C-alpha positions, 0 to 999 in steps of 0.5 A: 376414825377409830378410838385408838386412832383418836387417842393416838392423835391426841397424844401426838398433839400433846407431845407437839405442844410440849416441844413447842413450849421446850423450844420457846423456853430454850430460844429465850435462854440462848445468846447465840443468834444462829442457834436461837434462830435454829430452835425458833425454826424448830418451834415453828415446825412443831407448831405446824405439825400440830396444826396438821394434826389438829385438822385431822380432828 
């Protein structure tokens, strides 16, 4: 893996962590259960993407 590819993956990992955090914060503030479940699903998807990217390292 080149240095540039490694930097891209590190950057993508950071973005996925940010998205997970924002989804968690948003889900906690929602009272509509359907919308809350949707945001929690997004958080779960970003966690999965993070794990997949991390496995490349």
